[in-house]
C-alpha positions, 0 to 999 in steps of 0.5 A: 725467528724473523716471522715471530718478531714480525708478528710481534711487531704487528701486534704491538702496532695494532695494540698501540693504535687501539690504545690511542683510540681508547685514550682519545675516547676517554679524553673526549668524555672527560672534556664533555663532562668538564663542559657540562659541569661548567654549564651547570655551574653557570646555570646554577649561578643564573638561577640564584640571581634575583629578578632585579639582577636578571632584568639588569642583564636583559633576561627574565627568569623564564628565558634562562633555560631557552638561552641555555639551549642556544636560543636567543631571547627574541626567537619565537619559542614555538617556531624556531626554524621558521622565518617570521616577520615583526619582532620575532624575525630571525637575523642572518648569522 
């Protein structure tokens, strides 16, 4: 009888561990979806602004996508990982 209860206890522990893994995975997916939805909302808002408003905040319409991808407006678009001299020089973080 004790062997049966021990096996059952082991099974319950394994099942609860698997449930926690599944739950964390689903929570991660939900958080990723929430962040993506917020990102898209902000991008839609920037795209709806007229050129004058974008200029007021220091952006051009062509820079919206680059900024959304995490690049700064002054980074050179063709050589993002290379240190450059002049106006495209990358600053240390």
